KEKE-808123 format. One record per residue (C-alpha): residue number from 1; chain; x, y, z. Coordinates in steps of 0.1 Angstrom, whole numbers. Layout:
<recs>
<rec i="NUM" ch="A" xx="X" yy="Y" zz="Z"/>
...
</recs>
This chain:
<recs>
<rec i="1" ch="A" xx="116" yy="-481" zz="348"/>
<rec i="2" ch="A" xx="82" yy="-483" zz="367"/>
<rec i="3" ch="A" xx="83" yy="-445" zz="374"/>
<rec i="4" ch="A" xx="90" yy="-438" zz="337"/>
<rec i="5" ch="A" xx="60" yy="-459" zz="327"/>
<rec i="6" ch="A" xx="37" yy="-442" zz="353"/>
<rec i="7" ch="A" xx="48" yy="-408" zz="342"/>
<rec i="8" ch="A" xx="43" yy="-415" zz="305"/>
<rec i="9" ch="A" xx="8" yy="-429" zz="313"/>
<rec i="10" ch="A" xx="-1" yy="-398" zz="333"/>
<rec i="11" ch="A" xx="11" yy="-375" zz="305"/>
<rec i="12" ch="A" xx="-8" yy="-395" zz="279"/>
<rec i="13" ch="A" xx="-40" yy="-393" zz="300"/>
<rec i="14" ch="A" xx="-37" yy="-356" zz="305"/>
<rec i="15" ch="A" xx="-31" yy="-351" zz="268"/>
<rec i="16" ch="A" xx="-62" yy="-371" zz="259"/>
<rec i="17" ch="A" xx="-83" yy="-352" zz="283"/>
<rec i="18" ch="A" xx="-72" yy="-319" zz="268"/>
<rec i="19" ch="A" xx="-78" yy="-329" zz="232"/>
<rec i="20" ch="A" xx="-112" yy="-344" zz="240"/>
<rec i="21" ch="A" xx="-124" yy="-311" zz="256"/>
<rec i="22" ch="A" xx="-113" yy="-290" zz="226"/>
<rec i="23" ch="A" xx="-144" yy="-298" zz="204"/>
<rec i="24" ch="A" xx="-167" yy="-288" zz="233"/>
<rec i="25" ch="A" xx="-153" yy="-253" zz="234"/>
<rec i="26" ch="A" xx="-155" yy="-250" zz="196"/>
<rec i="27" ch="A" xx="-193" yy="-252" zz="197"/>
<rec i="28" ch="A" xx="-199" yy="-219" zz="215"/>
<rec i="29" ch="A" xx="-225" yy="-197" zz="197"/>
<rec i="30" ch="A" xx="-216" yy="-164" zz="182"/>
<rec i="31" ch="A" xx="-232" yy="-133" zz="198"/>
<rec i="32" ch="A" xx="-248" yy="-115" zz="168"/>
<rec i="33" ch="A" xx="-243" yy="-81" zz="184"/>
<rec i="34" ch="A" xx="-206" yy="-88" zz="185"/>
<rec i="35" ch="A" xx="-205" yy="-102" zz="150"/>
<rec i="36" ch="A" xx="-187" yy="-83" zz="122"/>
<rec i="37" ch="A" xx="-157" yy="-61" zz="119"/>
<rec i="38" ch="A" xx="-146" yy="-39" zz="148"/>
<rec i="39" ch="A" xx="-129" yy="-5" zz="147"/>
<rec i="40" ch="A" xx="-95" yy="-22" zz="153"/>
<rec i="41" ch="A" xx="-98" yy="-48" zz="125"/>
<rec i="42" ch="A" xx="-109" yy="-21" zz="101"/>
<rec i="43" ch="A" xx="-79" yy="1" zz="109"/>
<rec i="44" ch="A" xx="-55" yy="-28" zz="106"/>
<rec i="45" ch="A" xx="-71" yy="-40" zz="74"/>
<rec i="46" ch="A" xx="-69" yy="-4" zz="60"/>
<rec i="47" ch="A" xx="-32" yy="1" zz="70"/>
<rec i="48" ch="A" xx="-18" yy="-34" zz="65"/>
<rec i="49" ch="A" xx="-43" yy="-58" zz="50"/>
<rec i="50" ch="A" xx="-55" yy="-41" zz="19"/>
<rec i="51" ch="A" xx="-21" yy="-27" zz="8"/>
<rec i="52" ch="A" xx="-6" yy="-63" zz="12"/>
<rec i="53" ch="A" xx="-35" yy="-77" zz="-8"/>
<rec i="54" ch="A" xx="-28" yy="-51" zz="-36"/>
<rec i="55" ch="A" xx="8" yy="-61" zz="-36"/>
<rec i="56" ch="A" xx="-1" yy="-97" zz="-37"/>
<rec i="57" ch="A" xx="-26" yy="-92" zz="-66"/>
<rec i="58" ch="A" xx="-1" yy="-72" zz="-87"/>
<rec i="59" ch="A" xx="27" yy="-97" zz="-80"/>
<rec i="60" ch="A" xx="5" yy="-126" zz="-88"/>
<rec i="61" ch="A" xx="-5" yy="-110" zz="-121"/>
<rec i="62" ch="A" xx="31" yy="-103" zz="-130"/>
<rec i="63" ch="A" xx="40" yy="-139" zz="-121"/>
<rec i="64" ch="A" xx="12" yy="-152" zz="-143"/>
<rec i="65" ch="A" xx="25" yy="-131" zz="-172"/>
<rec i="66" ch="A" xx="60" yy="-144" zz="-167"/>
<rec i="67" ch="A" xx="49" yy="-180" zz="-163"/>
<rec i="68" ch="A" xx="23" yy="-179" zz="-191"/>
<rec i="69" ch="A" xx="46" yy="-196" zz="-218"/>
<rec i="70" ch="A" xx="54" yy="-224" zz="-194"/>
<rec i="71" ch="A" xx="19" yy="-229" zz="-182"/>
<rec i="72" ch="A" xx="6" yy="-230" zz="-218"/>
<rec i="73" ch="A" xx="32" yy="-257" zz="-225"/>
<rec i="74" ch="A" xx="21" yy="-276" zz="-194"/>
<rec i="75" ch="A" xx="-15" yy="-272" zz="-202"/>
<rec i="76" ch="A" xx="-25" yy="-255" zz="-170"/>
<rec i="77" ch="A" xx="-27" yy="-219" zz="-180"/>
<rec i="78" ch="A" xx="-64" yy="-216" zz="-168"/>
<rec i="79" ch="A" xx="-55" yy="-230" zz="-134"/>
<rec i="80" ch="A" xx="-25" yy="-206" zz="-132"/>
<rec i="81" ch="A" xx="-48" yy="-177" zz="-141"/>
<rec i="82" ch="A" xx="-73" yy="-186" zz="-115"/>
<rec i="83" ch="A" xx="-47" yy="-189" zz="-87"/>
<rec i="84" ch="A" xx="-24" yy="-161" zz="-96"/>
<rec i="85" ch="A" xx="-48" yy="-135" zz="-111"/>
<rec i="86" ch="A" xx="-85" yy="-141" zz="-103"/>
<rec i="87" ch="A" xx="-83" yy="-151" zz="-67"/>
<rec i="88" ch="A" xx="-60" yy="-124" zz="-55"/>
<rec i="89" ch="A" xx="-81" yy="-97" zz="-72"/>
<rec i="90" ch="A" xx="-113" yy="-112" zz="-58"/>
<rec i="91" ch="A" xx="-97" yy="-111" zz="-23"/>
<rec i="92" ch="A" xx="-96" yy="-73" zz="-27"/>
<rec i="93" ch="A" xx="-134" yy="-73" zz="-29"/>
<rec i="94" ch="A" xx="-137" yy="-85" zz="8"/>
<rec i="95" ch="A" xx="-154" yy="-60" zz="31"/>
<rec i="96" ch="A" xx="-131" yy="-39" zz="52"/>
<rec i="97" ch="A" xx="-121" yy="-56" zz="84"/>
<rec i="98" ch="A" xx="-141" yy="-87" zz="77"/>
<rec i="99" ch="A" xx="-130" yy="-123" zz="79"/>
<rec i="100" ch="A" xx="-139" yy="-145" zz="49"/>
<rec i="101" ch="A" xx="-169" yy="-160" zz="69"/>
<rec i="102" ch="A" xx="-182" yy="-125" zz="78"/>
<rec i="103" ch="A" xx="-178" yy="-113" zz="42"/>
<rec i="104" ch="A" xx="-197" yy="-144" zz="29"/>
<rec i="105" ch="A" xx="-225" yy="-138" zz="54"/>
<rec i="106" ch="A" xx="-229" yy="-101" zz="45"/>
<rec i="107" ch="A" xx="-229" yy="-109" zz="8"/>
<rec i="108" ch="A" xx="-255" yy="-136" zz="12"/>
<rec i="109" ch="A" xx="-277" yy="-112" zz="31"/>
<rec i="110" ch="A" xx="-274" yy="-86" zz="3"/>
<rec i="111" ch="A" xx="-282" yy="-112" zz="-23"/>
<rec i="112" ch="A" xx="-314" yy="-121" zz="-6"/>
<rec i="113" ch="A" xx="-329" yy="-86" zz="-2"/>
<rec i="114" ch="A" xx="-361" yy="-97" zz="-19"/>
<rec i="115" ch="A" xx="-392" yy="-83" zz="-1"/>
<rec i="116" ch="A" xx="-410" yy="-115" zz="-8"/>
<rec i="117" ch="A" xx="-385" yy="-138" zz="9"/>
<rec i="118" ch="A" xx="-376" yy="-143" zz="46"/>
<rec i="119" ch="A" xx="-342" yy="-161" zz="49"/>
<rec i="120" ch="A" xx="-335" yy="-182" zz="79"/>
<rec i="121" ch="A" xx="-302" yy="-202" zz="82"/>
<rec i="122" ch="A" xx="-311" yy="-233" zz="101"/>
<rec i="123" ch="A" xx="-280" yy="-253" zz="101"/>
<rec i="124" ch="A" xx="-253" yy="-256" zz="75"/>
<rec i="125" ch="A" xx="-255" yy="-270" zz="49"/>
<rec i="126" ch="A" xx="-292" yy="-260" zz="46"/>
<rec i="127" ch="A" xx="-312" yy="-228" zz="48"/>
<rec i="128" ch="A" xx="-350" yy="-222" zz="47"/>
<rec i="129" ch="A" xx="-366" yy="-196" zz="25"/>
<rec i="130" ch="A" xx="-401" yy="-187" zz="33"/>
<rec i="131" ch="A" xx="-420" yy="-168" zz="6"/>
<rec i="132" ch="A" xx="-449" yy="-145" zz="14"/>
<rec i="133" ch="A" xx="-473" yy="-169" zz="-3"/>
<rec i="134" ch="A" xx="-465" yy="-194" zz="25"/>
<rec i="135" ch="A" xx="-445" yy="-218" zz="3"/>
<rec i="136" ch="A" xx="-415" yy="-232" zz="22"/>
<rec i="137" ch="A" xx="-384" yy="-240" zz="1"/>
<rec i="138" ch="A" xx="-353" yy="-258" zz="16"/>
<rec i="139" ch="A" xx="-322" yy="-253" zz="-4"/>
<rec i="140" ch="A" xx="-291" yy="-275" zz="4"/>
<rec i="141" ch="A" xx="-258" yy="-257" zz="1"/>
</recs>
């Protein structure tokens, strides 16, 4: 009985040590030179990802059409349209080989291609926009 108690205490201690070190490894910074899609992810996305997204979008649209009478009766046809039609087709718009985070980053950079603004992401949920007239604007996100 004593051995069982000692063994369970040791296993619990090791488990707590492992789980407490996990957040420390999650805070590693991303090397910007290694950020973005690689050749491998682009090939896999071209051969597997995009065709599956297309099948998903078409199947979702078909499911929406079939479920439309029931969702109108239930009063959630707009929610069904969003989940079954809009979101799958918007997923097709993601850049080739990109994760959702990478795609969002690239699209935010394209949206801020104003010659008068320098965009610096400080720490989420904020970013700093510095205009050429030396005004500093902090936008919460």
